[in-house]
N, C-alpha and C positions, 0 to 999 in steps of 0.2 A: 419576791424572787428568790431564789436559794442559791446564793453566792457559792456556798461549799460545793454544791452540785454542779455547777459553773466550772469551777476549778478542778474538780476532779474529771468532768468531760474534756476539757482543754489538756490535762495530765495524759488522758488515756489517748488523745490524738497524738500528742508530742511522743509518747513512748511508741506507738505506731510507727510514726514517722522516723523516730531513731532507730528503729528495729529495721525498718526499709532501706536507711542509709547504710547500717553496720552489713546489710546483706550485700548491697551494691559494694561496699569497699571491702568487706572481708577482712583478710588478715592484715590489710593495711591499717586498721584502726587498732592501735595498741593497747588502748586502754582495759585494764583487767582489774581484777581484785589484787591488791597491794600497790598498785600503780597511784599513788596519792600526792604528787607534787602539786597538784592544782587544788589541792584539798585545802582550801584556805578558809578564813572567816568571812566569807561573803555575805552581803545583806541581801535580806528579801523584804518584798512588800508586805502590806498589811494584810491581804488575801492569802496569801501563802504562809504567813505568820499563822493567822487563825486557823487554817486547814491543818497545818502541821503541828500545832499546839494541842490540837485533840487527839492526833494520833500517837506523839510522844507519849502523852498520858499512859497509853497502854503497853510501853517499853520498859524493860528495867534501866535502873538508874545506869548512865554511863559515866565514866572518869574522864571527862574532857578538862580542857586547860585552857581559857579564854586568853590568857596571856601569851602564849607560844606562837601563835600567828596560823597554825594549822587549825583546821575545823573542828570545834568542840566534839562532833560528833563522830570523829576519827579515832578508832581503838585499834590499834595494832596493824595499822595500814588498811583498816577495813571502814566502811562506813556502818555506823551502829543504826541509823535511819535508813538505809540503802532503799527500802521498799517506798517509803514517804518521802524521798529526797526533793529538794525543790527543783525547780523548772532548770535554774543554771547548770545544777549538778548533773542532770540529764543529759543536757546539750554542752556542756562545756569539752572542748577536745574534738568533738566531731566536725566535719566540714560543714561550714555555714558561709552562707553570704549575706551582706548588709550593704545599706549605702552610706558611702561616705559625706563629709560636710558638703561636698560638691555634687551629691545625687548619683556618684559613680557606684557600681557594683564592685564591692570587695570582696574578698575570698578569705577565710581563715580556717585553719585546723591546727590541733597540737602539733608541735615540732617534732614529736617522736614517732608520729604516725609516718609509714612509708610515703614515698612520694605519691601525690594524689592529684590528679588533673581533675580540679575542681570547675564545674559549670552550673547552671540554673537546674539542671536537672538530677543532681547527683548530691548537692548542698541543702541544708536545712535554712530557710528564709527566717532567720534570727529576728529580724526587724518585725515580722508579722506576728511571732509569737509575742516579742517585747509589747508590741501593740495591745494585744489581748489581755496580757497580764496587767499593762497600766489601766485597762479598762474596768477588769475585775477590782485592781486595788483600790481605784475612785470609787467603785459600789460600796466595798468593804469599809472604807472610810466614811462614807455618807451612813451606812447602815449603822456603825459604831464609832463615832467621834471621838472615843478614849482611846482608839488606836493610833500608833504614830505611823508615819508614812514609810519607814524603813526600820529593821531590824536586824542585829547580828544575829546569828543562827543559835549562837550560845544562850540568847535571851529566851528563845523558845524554851528551853529548859529550866533556867532560872525561874519563869514565871509560872511553871506546872507545878513547883513544889509548895 
């Protein structure tokens, strides 16, 4: 089983879904190059770490700072790994839906977006994406026990040198 291929397939599906959501909501979605307030040091799972580590090796060195709180790969307000960015960066700020602790459907979107009336047909089911990522992470950990469960984004770059 090729976990990297499964991850890339999931990313392609997520990209298609995000593109669809952006088309539905158009100019209401304000996330654009230079809008970087949500670009912080997120953590990612083992599967994404392994996939991104391969890709980062092909990029020129960037000058991130893991101590400042913003994403290590943020450079001048732009993502230096945009093409390879993790799933959370692809979906963050877009209209999403998820089940709360009581099983009720909740909706969320970046507060900078224009007013968006959210429902099941115009939001991303983030729970479904997270479940698929969790399965891929379990497979990655099983295939490579030396991996940790979670990584800060800056750890990708540190471990490629």
